[in-house]
C-alpha positions as CSV (number, residue, x, y, z in Angstrom):
1,M,27.4,-64.6,-43.5
2,K,27.6,-60.9,-44.5
3,R,23.9,-60.5,-43.0
4,K,25.1,-61.9,-39.8
5,H,28.1,-59.4,-40.0
6,Y,25.7,-56.4,-40.8
7,I,23.1,-57.6,-37.8
8,A,26.5,-57.4,-35.1
9,I,28.1,-54.6,-36.5
10,A,24.1,-52.4,-35.9
11,S,24.2,-54.3,-32.3
12,V,27.4,-52.6,-31.4
13,L,26.4,-49.1,-32.8
14,A,22.9,-48.9,-31.3
15,I,25.0,-50.1,-27.9
16,I,27.2,-47.2,-28.1
17,I,24.3,-44.6,-28.9
18,L,22.0,-46.0,-25.3
19,I,25.6,-45.6,-23.9
20,L,26.2,-42.3,-25.2
21,I,22.0,-41.2,-24.5
22,F,22.5,-42.4,-20.9
23,R,25.4,-40.9,-20.3
24,S,24.2,-37.2,-21.8
25,G,21.2,-37.6,-20.0
26,K,22.9,-38.7,-16.7
27,T,25.2,-35.4,-17.0
28,E,21.9,-32.9,-17.7
29,S,20.5,-34.6,-14.9
30,E,23.3,-33.8,-12.8
31,A,24.1,-30.3,-14.0
32,K,20.6,-29.8,-13.2
33,L,20.9,-30.9,-9.5
34,M,24.0,-28.4,-9.1
35,T,24.9,-25.1,-8.1
36,K,27.8,-22.6,-8.5
37,V,29.2,-20.4,-5.3
38,E,28.4,-16.7,-6.0
39,R,30.1,-13.7,-5.2
40,G,28.6,-10.5,-5.6
41,E,26.0,-8.1,-3.9
42,F,23.6,-9.6,-1.4
43,E,20.5,-8.3,-0.1
44,I,18.0,-9.2,2.5
45,L,14.1,-8.0,1.9
46,V,11.4,-8.5,3.5
47,T,8.4,-9.0,1.5
48,T,4.7,-8.2,1.8
49,T,1.6,-7.5,0.2
50,G,0.3,-3.8,0.3
51,E,-2.8,-2.1,-0.6
52,L,-2.5,1.4,-2.1
53,Q,-3.6,4.7,-1.0
54,A,-4.0,8.1,-1.1
55,I,-2.0,9.8,1.2
56,S,-4.3,12.8,1.2
57,S,-8.0,12.7,-0.2
58,V,-11.6,15.2,0.3
59,D,-14.1,13.2,2.2
60,I,-17.8,14.2,0.2
61,N,-20.0,14.8,3.2
62,G,-23.9,14.5,3.8
63,P,-25.4,17.4,5.0
64,S,-23.5,18.7,7.8
65,E,-27.2,20.1,9.6
66,L,-27.4,16.2,10.6
67,R,-24.5,16.3,12.9
68,N,-25.4,19.6,14.3
69,S,-29.6,19.0,15.1
70,R,-30.7,18.3,17.9
71,E,-34.2,18.7,16.2
72,L,-34.2,15.7,13.5
73,R,-32.7,13.1,15.7
74,I,-31.5,11.2,13.6
75,R,-29.5,8.1,14.2
76,E,-29.1,6.7,10.4
77,I,-29.2,7.7,6.6
78,K,-29.3,5.1,3.8
79,I,-27.3,5.3,0.6
80,Q,-30.6,5.2,-2.2
81,D,-28.4,6.1,-4.9
82,L,-24.4,6.2,-5.7
83,V,-22.2,6.5,-9.2
84,P,-19.9,3.8,-10.1
85,E,-16.8,3.7,-8.0
86,G,-13.8,4.8,-10.1
87,T,-15.9,8.0,-11.7
88,L,-14.5,11.2,-12.7
89,V,-16.4,14.2,-11.9
90,D,-16.2,17.8,-11.9
91,S,-16.8,20.3,-9.1
92,G,-20.5,19.8,-8.5
93,D,-21.2,17.0,-10.9
94,Y,-23.9,14.6,-9.2
95,V,-22.6,11.7,-6.6
96,G,-25.4,10.5,-5.0
97,T,-28.8,10.5,-3.2
98,L,-29.3,10.2,0.3
99,D,-33.0,8.4,1.4
100,K,-35.0,11.1,2.6
101,T,-38.1,8.3,4.2
102,E,-37.7,8.9,7.4
103,L,-36.6,12.9,7.0
104,S,-40.3,13.0,5.3
105,T,-41.9,11.5,8.0
106,S,-40.2,14.2,10.9
107,Q,-41.9,17.1,7.9
108,K,-45.1,16.2,8.0
109,D,-44.9,15.5,12.4
110,L,-43.0,19.4,12.1
111,E,-45.5,20.7,9.8
112,D,-49.0,19.1,11.4
113,E,-47.4,20.8,14.9
114,V,-46.9,24.4,12.7
115,E,-50.3,23.9,11.7
116,S,-51.0,23.5,15.7
117,A,-49.3,26.1,17.2
118,E,-51.2,28.3,14.7
119,S,-54.7,27.4,16.0
120,Q,-53.2,28.4,19.4
121,Y,-51.8,31.6,18.4
122,L,-55.2,32.3,16.8
123,K,-57.0,31.1,19.8
124,T,-54.8,33.6,22.2
125,Q,-55.2,36.0,20.0
126,L,-59.3,36.4,20.2
127,D,-59.1,34.9,23.4
128,T,-57.2,38.2,24.4
129,T,-59.1,40.6,22.4
130,M,-62.4,39.1,24.1
131,Q,-60.9,39.7,27.6
132,L,-59.6,42.8,27.0
133,R,-62.7,44.0,25.7
134,E,-64.6,43.1,29.0
135,L,-62.3,45.1,31.1
136,R,-62.4,48.1,28.8
137,D,-66.3,47.8,29.1
138,Q,-65.5,47.8,33.2
139,L,-63.7,50.5,32.8
140,V,-66.3,52.9,31.2
141,N,-68.9,51.6,33.4
142,L,-67.0,52.4,36.5
143,K,-65.8,55.8,35.0
144,F,-69.7,56.7,34.7
145,T,-70.3,55.0,38.5
146,M,-67.5,57.7,39.5
147,E,-69.1,60.1,37.5
148,E,-72.5,59.8,39.0
149,T,-71.4,59.7,43.0
150,K,-69.2,63.2,42.1
151,I,-72.6,64.1,41.0
152,V,-74.8,62.9,43.7
153,L,-71.8,64.6,46.6
154,D,-71.9,68.0,44.7
155,Q,-76.0,67.6,45.1
156,S,-75.6,67.2,48.8
157,K,-74.1,70.3,50.5
158,Y,-76.9,71.5,51.6
159,E,-77.8,67.8,53.1
160,P,-77.1,67.1,56.4
161,P,-73.5,66.3,57.4
162,A,-74.3,62.6,57.0
163,T,-75.4,62.3,53.8
164,I,-72.7,64.3,52.6
165,R,-70.1,62.7,54.3
166,Q,-71.6,59.2,53.0
167,A,-71.5,60.8,49.5
168,K,-67.9,61.4,49.6
169,I,-67.7,57.6,50.8
170,D,-68.9,56.7,47.9
171,L,-67.1,58.5,45.1
172,E,-63.9,57.3,46.6
173,K,-64.8,53.5,46.7
174,A,-65.9,54.5,42.8
175,Q,-62.0,56.0,42.2
176,R,-60.8,53.5,44.0
177,A,-62.7,51.1,42.0
178,Y,-61.8,52.6,38.8
179,E,-58.2,53.3,40.0
180,Q,-57.9,49.2,40.7
181,A,-59.7,48.5,37.4
182,R,-57.4,50.3,34.9
183,D,-54.6,48.9,36.8
184,N,-55.7,45.7,36.0
185,Y,-56.3,46.6,32.7
186,S,-53.0,47.0,32.4
187,L,-51.6,44.2,33.9
188,K,-53.9,42.1,31.8
189,V,-52.7,43.6,28.3
190,Q,-49.0,43.4,29.3
191,Q,-50.3,39.2,29.9
192,A,-52.1,39.5,26.9
193,Q,-49.0,40.6,25.0
194,A,-46.5,38.0,26.6
195,S,-48.4,35.2,26.2
196,M,-49.3,36.3,22.6
197,R,-45.4,36.7,22.3
198,Q,-45.0,33.4,24.0
199,D,-47.2,31.2,21.1
200,S,-45.7,33.7,18.6
201,I,-42.2,32.1,19.8
202,N,-43.7,28.8,19.6
203,L,-45.2,29.0,16.1
204,N,-42.0,31.0,14.7
205,Q,-39.5,27.9,15.9
206,H,-41.9,25.2,14.7
207,K,-41.5,26.8,11.2
208,R,-38.2,27.9,11.6
209,K,-37.9,23.6,11.9
210,V,-40.0,22.9,9.3
211,A,-37.3,25.5,7.3
212,K,-34.1,23.3,8.5
213,I,-35.9,19.9,7.7
214,K,-36.9,21.4,3.8
215,S,-33.1,22.4,3.3
216,V,-31.7,19.6,4.8
217,I,-33.8,17.8,2.7
218,N,-32.7,19.6,-0.3
219,K,-29.4,18.5,0.3
220,F,-29.7,14.4,0.4
221,T,-28.9,15.0,-3.2
222,I,-25.2,14.8,-3.2
223,Y,-22.8,17.1,-5.4
224,A,-18.5,16.7,-5.8
225,P,-17.2,19.7,-3.7
226,Q,-14.3,19.8,-6.7
227,A,-13.2,17.3,-9.6
228,G,-11.5,13.9,-9.3
229,M,-12.2,10.2,-9.3
230,V,-15.1,9.0,-6.9
231,I,-13.7,6.4,-4.4
232,Y,-16.3,4.3,-1.7
233,K,-15.1,4.9,1.5
234,K,-14.0,2.2,3.5
235,E,-15.9,1.3,7.3
236,W,-14.1,-0.2,10.2
237,S,-15.1,-3.6,9.1
238,G,-12.9,-3.3,5.7
239,Q,-16.5,-3.2,3.8
240,K,-16.9,0.2,1.2
241,R,-19.8,1.6,1.7
242,K,-21.9,1.6,-1.5
243,V,-25.7,1.3,-2.3
244,G,-28.0,0.2,0.7
245,S,-25.3,1.2,3.3
246,T,-25.9,3.8,6.2
247,I,-24.1,6.8,7.3
248,S,-24.7,8.2,10.8
249,P,-24.6,12.3,12.3
250,W,-21.1,11.3,13.4
251,D,-20.0,10.1,9.8
252,L,-21.4,11.3,7.3
253,T,-18.5,10.6,4.4
254,V,-20.4,8.8,1.7
255,A,-17.0,8.9,-0.2
256,T,-14.0,10.4,-1.5
257,L,-11.8,12.4,-3.7
258,P,-8.4,10.8,-3.5
259,D,-4.9,12.9,-4.9
260,L,-4.1,10.4,-6.9
261,S,-0.6,12.1,-7.4
262,V,1.1,10.6,-4.1
263,M,0.2,7.2,-2.9
264,N,0.6,5.1,-0.3
265,S,1.3,1.0,0.1
266,K,0.0,0.3,3.1
267,T,1.0,-2.8,4.4
268,Y,1.4,-5.4,7.6
269,V,4.9,-7.0,8.6
270,N,4.8,-10.1,11.1
271,E,6.7,-9.5,14.4
272,I,9.5,-11.6,13.5
273,D,10.4,-9.5,10.6
274,I,9.1,-6.0,12.2
275,S,12.8,-5.5,14.2
276,K,14.7,-5.6,10.2
277,V,12.3,-2.2,9.2
278,K,13.2,0.9,9.7
279,Q,12.4,4.2,8.1
280,G,13.6,5.5,5.4
281,Q,14.4,1.9,3.8
282,E,14.5,1.6,0.6
283,V,11.1,-0.4,-1.4
284,R,10.8,-2.1,-5.0
285,I,6.6,-2.2,-5.4
286,G,5.1,-4.0,-8.1
287,V,1.6,-3.1,-8.9
288,D,-0.4,-6.7,-9.0
289,A,-2.9,-5.9,-11.8
290,F,-0.1,-4.8,-14.0
291,P,2.7,-7.1,-13.7
292,E,5.2,-5.0,-16.1
293,K,5.0,-2.1,-14.1
294,K,7.9,-1.6,-11.6
295,Y,8.0,1.4,-9.0
296,T,10.0,2.3,-6.1
297,G,9.5,3.8,-2.4
298,E,10.4,4.6,1.4
299,V,9.2,3.1,3.8
300,V,7.7,6.6,5.2
301,E,6.1,5.4,9.0
302,V,6.6,1.7,10.5
303,A,3.6,1.3,13.4
304,N,5.4,0.7,17.4
305,I,2.3,-1.3,17.8
306,G,1.2,-4.9,16.8
307,E,-2.4,-5.5,15.8
308,Q,-4.4,-8.6,14.8
309,L,-5.9,-8.9,12.0
310,Q,-9.8,-10.3,11.3
311,N,-9.2,-14.5,10.7
312,T,-5.3,-14.5,11.7
313,D,-3.6,-15.8,15.2
314,A,-0.2,-13.6,14.2
315,K,0.2,-10.4,15.4
316,V,1.5,-7.5,12.6
317,F,2.7,-4.4,12.4
318,E,1.2,-1.6,10.1
319,V,4.2,-0.4,7.8
320,L,3.4,2.8,5.6
321,I,5.6,3.2,2.2
322,R,5.3,5.7,-0.1
323,V,5.4,5.9,-3.9
324,D,7.8,7.9,-5.5
325,Q,6.4,7.8,-9.1
326,S,3.3,9.1,-10.0
327,D,0.6,6.9,-12.8
328,S,-2.0,7.6,-14.1
329,I,-3.1,3.6,-13.7
330,M,-2.9,3.7,-10.1
331,R,-6.0,3.4,-8.0
332,P,-6.9,3.1,-4.1
333,A,-7.3,0.2,-3.0
334,M,-5.2,-1.8,-5.5
335,T,-3.1,-5.0,-4.6
336,T,0.6,-4.3,-4.3
337,S,3.7,-6.6,-4.0
338,N,6.4,-5.1,-1.7
339,Q,10.5,-5.8,-1.1
340,I,11.5,-3.9,1.7
341,I,15.2,-3.7,1.5
342,T,16.5,-4.2,4.7
343,N,19.8,-4.5,4.5
344,V,23.2,-4.7,1.1
345,Y,25.9,-6.4,1.3
346,E,28.9,-6.3,-0.6
347,D,30.9,-8.6,-2.4
348,V,30.0,-11.5,-0.5
349,L,29.6,-15.2,-0.8
350,F,26.1,-16.9,-1.1
351,I,24.3,-20.0,-2.2
352,P,21.3,-21.1,-2.8
353,L,19.1,-22.1,0.2
354,E,18.4,-25.7,-1.1
355,A,22.0,-26.4,-1.5
356,V,23.1,-26.1,2.8
357,H,21.6,-28.7,4.9
358,N,21.6,-28.8,8.7
359,D,22.8,-32.4,11.7
360,D,22.2,-30.3,14.9
361,S,24.7,-27.3,15.4
362,L,25.3,-27.9,11.4
363,S,25.8,-26.2,8.3
364,F,27.0,-28.0,5.8
365,V,27.3,-28.3,2.0
366,Y,28.0,-31.7,-0.6
367,T,30.7,-30.3,-3.4
368,K,31.1,-31.9,-6.8
369,N,34.5,-32.8,-5.9
370,G,33.2,-35.6,-3.1
371,K,33.0,-33.7,0.1
372,K,30.5,-33.0,2.8
373,Q,32.0,-29.6,3.9
374,I,31.2,-28.0,7.2
375,I,30.1,-24.1,6.4
376,V,29.6,-20.7,8.9
377,P,26.2,-19.5,7.8
378,G,25.5,-16.4,7.6
379,E,22.2,-13.7,6.8
380,T,20.1,-15.2,4.6
381,N,17.0,-13.7,2.3
382,E,14.1,-15.7,1.0
383,N,16.3,-17.9,-1.5
384,Y,20.1,-17.3,-0.7
385,M,22.5,-17.4,2.4
386,I,25.6,-15.9,2.5
387,I,28.6,-18.1,3.0
388,E,31.2,-16.7,6.1
389,Q,33.9,-19.0,5.9
390,G,34.3,-22.6,4.2
391,L,33.3,-22.3,0.4
392,E,35.2,-20.3,-2.5
393,E,33.7,-19.0,-5.2
394,G,33.0,-21.0,-8.1
395,Q,32.5,-24.3,-6.3
396,E,29.9,-26.5,-8.0
397,L,27.9,-27.8,-5.0
398,Y,25.0,-30.3,-5.0
399,L,21.0,-28.8,-4.7
400,S,20.1,-32.0,-2.6
401,I,21.6,-34.6,-1.1
402,P,23.3,-36.8,-3.6
403,E,22.5,-40.3,-3.9
404,N,25.7,-42.3,-2.8
405,E,26.4,-39.9,0.7
406,E,28.2,-42.2,2.5
407,K,31.2,-41.4,0.0
408,F,31.6,-38.1,0.9
409,K,34.2,-36.9,3.5
410,L,33.8,-34.4,5.8
411,S,35.7,-31.4,5.8
412,G,36.2,-28.2,7.5
413,K,36.1,-30.0,10.8
414,E,38.5,-26.3,12.1
415,L,35.5,-24.6,11.7
416,I,33.4,-26.4,14.4
417,V,35.0,-24.1,16.9
418,V,33.9,-21.0,15.0
419,L,30.4,-22.2,15.3
420,K,30.8,-23.4,18.6
421,D,32.4,-19.1,19.7
422,R,29.6,-18.1,17.7
423,E,27.2,-20.2,19.9
424,A,28.4,-19.2,23.0
425,K,27.9,-15.7,22.1
426,K,24.8,-16.4,20.7
427,K,23.8,-17.6,24.2
428,L,25.4,-15.3,26.4
429,E,23.7,-12.0,24.3
430,E,20.8,-14.1,24.9
431,Q,21.1,-13.7,28.1
432,R,22.2,-10.6,28.5
433,R,19.2,-9.4,27.1
434,Q,17.2,-11.7,29.6
435,E,18.6,-9.4,32.4
436,L,18.0,-6.6,31.1
437,Q,14.5,-7.5,30.6
438,N,14.2,-8.9,33.8
439,N,16.1,-5.6,35.1
440,Q,13.7,-3.7,33.7
441,V,10.3,-5.3,34.9
442,R,11.6,-4.7,38.8
443,R,11.8,-1.9,38.3
444,E,8.6,-1.3,37.2
445,K,7.5,-2.9,39.9
446,R,9.3,-1.3,42.9
447,P,7.0,2.0,42.8
448,N,4.2,-0.1,42.9
449,E,5.9,-2.1,46.0
450,N,6.3,1.5,47.5
451,W,3.0,2.5,46.8
452,R,2.0,-0.5,48.7
453,K,4.1,0.4,51.4
454,Q,2.7,4.1,51.8
455,G,-0.9,2.9,51.7
456,S,-0.2,0.2,54.6
457,N,1.3,2.7,56.8
């Protein structure tokens, strides 16, 4: 009998414990599904991912002679060696080496041209020497002939007049031949000097080319122009220059030495949010590699024209954010998380977005006291919404639609008028904006139409 009594008591206690556990679990579950209307400061944020970059930097370039020299005719030069990115260097330290293969081939060709020019110079010199020697010999012979005819003339003074006349003619011919040969020799000397000068110029030009190319090849070993951290240069495609990449005479930069004391975060904002972003707005910045680090910044530049990034369809606008603090851990190309504070509301009511539900143009929430409360929503950020009318601070709300939704009574019907007025004003503003755009388009078309009319007349 006592045993049955104990069993009955134990059963009752077990049932009571199960009921308490069930109610406790239900209470905890309901608590997790509830939230409260809060009052306080409310921030409108635009969250983006950015990349650190130095505001200023010094380029580490290949030889500048490659840009200004037409003789070298080199389009691309391969980077043969490069110190690891992030290496700290002092001024004059080794940074990298450019491939000398193509330039060495050009040097060999130019040295062959120098030998050819030297041979041509020597040949011209020998030919000129022999030619002038012959002309000098001719001059000596003509001078002897002229002296001989003069002797004949002197000896013919007792001869008949015809003989004397013939001797004078022969002397005049000899003198004229000598003078012509002398003038011709003078011209030949000038011509020989010009030929020698031209060959000498050609030879010196080829020698200068060889000296220049040797000087350029010596500069294919790249050194740091100042102290800093070596950061690889980014190509237009987004890829970094490294060993095996090429540079050109129009872009000789091998790497950069950025000024790490002042950094920007370069980011992109989508076309939906860009109208909220303005120059001078405060930004909270985090470096993804060091999540415990927090920094502040300021929007310094907002692009006016959108662009389309690779592998994306949406248009984005470039935004530059200056980082206020300097930190030795910051490196160019590090990824940042940026929260641009576009607006701040003081002392407003707000609730989580999950608690807000919509039915056509109405927004409402489910309150703990069993009401389906219509609300007038305001601005939103990523997680919360401002409540302009319909709720009070501290009210408890369901985060999701409750199970017995049909038992909740609709409340706040008087706010429907407010919502309709707001919707009407929004449509009116949209119409006005559309009319302004249409008027602007018509104004832009009128000059073209007038121009066409004038052209047809």
